[in-house]
C-alpha positions in Angstrom: 0.1 -0.6 -0.1 1.4 3.2 -1.0 -1.2 5.7 0.6 -1.0 7.3 4.2 -4.0 8.0 6.4 -4.0 11.3 8.0 -6.6 12.5 10.0 -7.5 15.8 12.0 -9.7 16.4 14.9 -13.0 18.9 13.9 -14.2 21.0 16.8 -17.3 22.8 17.8 -17.7 26.3 19.1 -18.1 25.2 22.1 -14.6 23.2 21.6 -15.9 19.8 22.1 -15.1 17.1 19.3 -17.4 16.6 16.6 -15.0 13.8 14.8 -12.4 13.6 12.9 -11.6 14.1 9.1 -9.6 11.2 7.6 -7.5 11.9 4.0 -5.7 9.5 2.2 -2.6 10.5 0.5 0.0 9.2 -1.7 3.5 8.8 -1.0 5.5 11.1 -3.1 7.4 8.4 -4.4 4.6 6.7 -5.9 2.5 9.2 -8.1 -0.4 6.5 -9.6 -3.7 7.8 -10.5 -6.1 8.5 -7.4 -8.6 5.9 -7.3 -6.2 2.8 -7.4 -6.1 -0.2 -5.8 -3.9 1.4 -2.7 -6.4 3.8 -2.2 -8.9 1.3 -2.1 -7.0 -0.9 0.4 -6.7 2.3 2.4 -10.5 2.8 2.1 -10.8 -0.7 3.1 -8.4 -0.9 5.9 -10.6 2.1 7.2 -13.6 0.3 7.2 -12.6 -3.0 8.6 -11.0 -1.2 11.8 -14.0 2.0 12.3 -16.7 -0.6 12.5 -17.0 -4.6 13.9 -17.7 -7.1 12.1 -19.7 -4.7 9.7 -21.8 -3.3 12.0 -20.7 -1.6 15.3 -19.4 1.3 14.9 -16.3 1.9 17.1 -16.3 5.9 17.6 -19.1 6.1 19.6 -20.7 9.9 19.0 -17.6 10.9 17.1 -18.4 11.2 13.3 -15.5 10.5 10.8 -15.1 12.8 8.0 -13.9 10.3 4.7 -12.2 12.3 2.1 -13.1 10.9 -1.4 -12.5 11.5 -5.2 -14.7 11.1 -7.6 -13.6 8.0 -8.3 -14.1 6.3 -5.1 -17.6 7.6 -5.1 -18.3 5.1 -7.2 -16.7 2.3 -5.9 -18.5 -0.4 -3.7 -16.2 -0.1 -0.1 -18.6 3.1 0.5 -21.3 0.6 1.0 -19.0 -0.8 4.1 -19.8 2.2 6.0 -22.3 3.1 8.7 -23.9 6.1 7.1 -25.1 7.4 10.7 -21.3 8.0 11.5 -19.4 8.9 8.4 -19.4 12.2 6.3 -18.3 11.9 2.8 -16.4 14.7 2.1 -16.5 15.2 -1.9 -13.2 16.7 -3.9 -13.8 17.9 -7.9 -17.2 17.3 -7.8 -19.1 18.2 -10.8 -23.0 17.4 -11.9 -22.1 14.6 -13.8 -22.0 13.3 -9.5 -25.7 14.2 -9.1 -27.6 11.1 -9.1 -24.3 9.0 -7.0 -24.9 12.2 -4.5 -28.5 12.1 -4.6 -28.2 8.2 -3.8 -25.9 7.8 -0.8 -28.5 10.8 0.7 -31.0 8.5 0.1 -28.9 5.3 2.0 -28.7 8.0 5.0 -25.0 9.4 4.5 -24.3 13.3 5.1 -22.9 14.9 2.3 -19.2 17.8 2.8 -18.4 19.5 -0.3 -15.1 21.5 -0.7 -15.0 25.4 -1.7 -18.9 25.1 -3.3 -19.6 28.7 -3.6 -23.9 30.1 -3.6 -24.6 30.3 -7.8 -27.2 29.1 -9.9 -24.9 26.4 -11.6 -24.3 25.2 -8.1 -28.0 24.9 -6.9 -28.6 21.1 -7.5 -25.0 20.5 -5.8 -26.5 22.5 -2.4 -29.6 21.2 -2.4 -27.2 17.8 -1.4 -25.1 19.3 1.0 -25.2 18.7 4.7 -21.3 20.5 5.0 -19.1 23.0 3.1 -16.0 23.0 3.9 -13.6 26.0 3.4 -10.0 26.5 3.6 -9.1 30.0 5.4 -5.7 29.9 4.7 -4.6 33.6 3.2 -8.6 34.1 2.6 -10.4 37.3 2.7 -12.6 37.1 5.6 -15.2 39.5 4.5 -15.9 37.4 1.5 -15.8 34.3 3.4 -18.2 35.6 6.1 -20.8 37.2 3.4 -20.7 33.4 2.1 -21.5 32.1 5.2 -24.0 34.1 5.6 -25.6 33.1 2.7 -24.8 29.6 3.3 -26.2 29.4 6.6 -29.7 30.5 5.4 -30.3 26.8 3.8 -29.4 25.5 6.8 -25.8 24.0 5.4 -22.8 23.6 8.3 -19.7 25.7 7.6 -16.6 23.7 8.6 -13.4 26.0 8.5 -10.2 24.2 7.4 -6.9 24.7 8.1 -7.7 27.2 11.0 -3.5 27.3 12.4 -3.7 29.6 14.5 -5.4 31.5 17.6 -6.1 34.8 15.3 -7.7 32.7 12.2 -9.7 30.5 15.0 -11.5 33.9 16.5 -11.9 35.2 13.0 -13.5 32.3 11.6 -15.5 32.3 15.2 -16.6 35.8 13.9 -17.8 35.0 10.6 -20.4 32.6 11.4 -18.9 29.0 10.5 -19.5 25.9 12.7 -17.3 23.6 12.8 -13.0 24.1 13.0 -9.9 22.3 12.2 -7.1 22.6 11.8 -2.8 22.5 13.3 -4.2 24.5 16.0 -6.4 22.5 17.7 -2.9 19.8 17.7 -0.9 22.4 19.2 -1.9 25.6 20.4 0.2 28.3 19.7 -0.6 29.8 23.3 -2.8 28.0 25.7 -3.0 30.5 29.4 -0.7 29.2 32.2 -2.6 28.3 35.4 -2.0 26.8 39.0 -1.5 23.2 39.3 -4.1 21.0 40.7 -3.2 19.4 44.1 -4.1 16.4 42.4 -1.7 16.3 39.7 1.1 17.5 42.1 0.5 14.4 43.9 1.0 12.3 40.8 4.3 13.5 40.0 4.8 13.0 43.0 3.8 9.4 42.5 5.5 9.0 39.3 9.0 10.1 40.3 8.6 7.5 43.5 6.7 5.0 41.5 10.4 5.2 38.4 12.8 5.2 41.1 11.4 1.7 42.7 10.1 3.4 46.1 8.5 1.0 49.0 4.8 0.4 48.4 4.3 2.6 52.0 5.6 5.5 50.5 3.5 5.3 47.3 0.3 4.5 49.3 0.9 7.2 51.7 0.9 9.7 49.3 -2.2 8.4 47.7 -4.2 8.6 50.6 -3.2 12.6 51.1 -5.2 12.8 48.0 -8.7 12.5 48.6 -9.7 11.3 44.7 -6.7 9.3 43.8 -8.1 6.7 46.1 -11.2 7.1 44.0 -9.5 6.8 40.6 -7.4 3.8 41.6 -10.3 1.8 42.9 -12.2 2.8 39.6 -9.5 1.7 37.2 -8.5 -1.8 39.1 -12.5 -2.5 38.9 -12.9 -1.6 35.4 -13.5 -4.1 32.8 -10.4 -2.7 31.1 -8.0 -4.2 34.1 -10.3 -7.5 34.6 -9.8 -7.4 38.5 -11.7 -11.3 39.1 -13.3 -9.2 42.3 -13.2 -5.9 43.6 -10.9 -4.2 44.8 -11.2 -1.4 47.7 -7.8 -2.0 50.0 -4.9 0.5 48.2 -2.2 -1.7 48.7 -4.1 -4.7 47.3 -4.8 -2.3 44.1 -0.5 -1.7 43.8 0.1 -5.5 44.7 -2.3 -6.0 41.3 -1.1 -3.3 39.2 2.5 -3.8 39.9 4.7 -0.7 39.3 5.1 -0.8 35.5 1.4 -0.6 35.4 1.1 1.9 38.1 3.2 4.4 36.6 1.5 3.5 33.0 -1.7 4.6 34.7 -0.2 7.6 36.6 1.0 9.1 33.1 -2.4 8.8 31.8 -3.3 11.2 35.0 -0.5 13.7 34.1 -3.0 14.7 30.8 -7.2 13.5 32.5 -5.6 15.4 36.0 -4.6 19.0 34.4 -7.8 20.5 35.1 -11.6 21.5 33.3 -9.5 24.2 31.9 -7.5 21.6 29.1 -9.4 21.8 26.0 -10.8 18.1 25.0 -9.3 17.9 21.7 -5.7 18.4 23.1 -6.1 16.0 25.6 -7.5 13.4 23.0 -4.4 14.3 20.6 -1.7 13.7 23.3 -4.1 10.3 23.8 -3.8 8.9 20.4 -0.1 10.1 20.2 0.7 8.2 22.6 -1.4 5.0 21.7 -0.3 5.4 18.2 2.9 5.1 18.9 2.8 2.4 21.3 1.7 0.3 18.2 3.6 1.2 15.4 6.4 0.3 18.1 4.7 -3.4 17.9 7.0 -5.0 15.5 10.1 -3.3 16.4 10.7 -3.0 20.5 10.2 -5.1 24.0 7.6 -4.4 26.1 9.0 -1.5 27.8 10.5 0.4 25.0 6.5 0.4 24.1 5.8 1.5 27.0 8.8 4.3 26.6 7.0 5.3 23.1 4.2 5.6 25.1 4.9 7.8 27.5 6.3 10.2 25.3 3.4 10.7 22.8 1.3 10.8 26.3 3.6 13.6 27.5 4.4 16.0 23.8 1.9 18.0 24.9 2.2 18.4 28.8 3.8 21.7 28.3 0.9 23.4 26.0 -1.4 21.5 28.3 -0.3 23.1 31.8 1.1 26.3 30.0 4.5 26.5 30.8 7.8 25.3 28.8 8.7 22.0 28.4 11.7 21.6 30.1 10.4 23.0 33.4 7.8 20.2 32.9 10.9 17.6 32.6 12.3 19.3 35.7 9.0 17.7 37.5 8.4 14.7 36.0 12.3 14.1 35.5 12.0 11.0 33.3 15.0 8.9 31.3 17.1 11.3 29.7 15.5 9.0 26.2 12.5 10.5 27.1 13.5 14.1 27.4 15.9 13.8 24.1 12.3 12.9 22.7 10.5 15.5 23.9 12.9 18.3 23.9 14.4 17.7 20.6 12.9 15.0 18.6 15.5 13.3 19.1 17.1 10.5 20.4 16.3 7.0 19.8 12.5 8.3 20.0 12.1 11.5 18.6 11.6 10.8 15.1 8.5 7.9 16.2 7.2 11.0 18.0 7.6 13.2 14.8 5.9 10.7 12.9 2.8 10.0 14.9 2.8 14.6 14.8 3.4 13.8 10.8 0.0 12.7 10.9 -2.1 15.2 12.4 -0.6 17.0 8.8 -1.7 16.9 4.6 2.4 16.9 4.7 2.8 13.1 2.9 6.0 13.9 2.0 6.7 14.1 5.9 5.1 10.8 6.6 6.7 9.2 4.5 10.4 10.4 5.1 10.1 9.6 8.6 8.4 6.2 7.6 11.7 4.9 6.0 13.6 6.4 8.4 12.0 4.0 11.0 11.5 1.3 8.7 7.6 1.4 8.7 5.4 0.8 5.8 2.0 3.1 4.9 0.5 0.2 5.7 1.4 0.0 9.0 0.9 3.5 10.2 -2.5 3.9 8.7 -3.2 0.9 11.2 -2.1 2.1 13.9 -3.4 5.5 13.2 -6.8 3.8 12.9 -6.4 1.8 16.5 -5.1 4.5 18.5 -8.6 5.7 17.3 -10.7 3.2 18.8 -8.4 2.6 22.2 -8.9 6.1 22.8 -12.7 5.9 22.6 -12.7 2.7 24.9 -11.1 4.7 27.0 -13.8 7.0 27.0 -16.4 4.2 28.0 -14.1 2.3 30.7 
């Protein structure tokens, strides 16, 4: 397979997650026409991983906007997707595709059209559109605002794409767009510094105790100092995800069941979830997806402890933005091994390229993805599988 899947989160005006956009991009060194067997293979992979046995949707209430070409529009893979959860983003559409689009609408699919300008010629297509996407990068916002007003009267939802800065987000919100996607939501340029929650301070202290193999009694004492930590610990140990065979309500017993390796992983997850309600949901979700995608990518190339390190690198990669403090200060608090710090600070060392790769999967830069994939020795299929698997995993965590 010579096609990479990249993904971007879509948020609404309240910073809540609507879903994800998935694009299929050819590797730069492979340039067959779009709609060939490789693109279809990537599309079928998407359908199989996002549904279970062809019926159960794996991403909860999240929508997935899948970019399809006119050639893909006619293919059978679309029939494998659940219409209630999928928006078909159709590029280069013409009136010749009207009948097929109408058929898909009748099957329950929502349609997103790109840069469709209000005109008499476009009226038939506008009747089919549930969403219209606009690339807002370097666009005249006054012109976009006038189009937003015209299209909103037809109850069409407008998605602003390539929202890469806080200023662009503000302008698009003022213009009246309903949904937004872009690099800003993977890594905002600014996020206000905030005081660190006491729970978070205790989590940091516990991480350092576990990393230095402190006595169980010392770990237990810190957990007991916080009213919420025992509750979160019992919730985790007694969850279906952990699989305890009977309810556990003893801190010492919970620690014995988990072991230091699993305890460190659980505490690392808390560094994201305990950062406070002010953290945008898309930001915390991005950190979790990075972590799981990196761990999945490492399955065939690394031992278990190294895969754990990959997970931690991905998870910690946005803590500077989440906490509003520089990464060196974050690392001073966490005191991770040097091999993890190198990746987080400089995208260097044993894990640097892995982190850079999952960050590239949040962009539309197929050349960057391909360069990093070749450097690590990963195929497009492995990268796509890990990305989609990470989306499914994060949704499962929300349910547990």
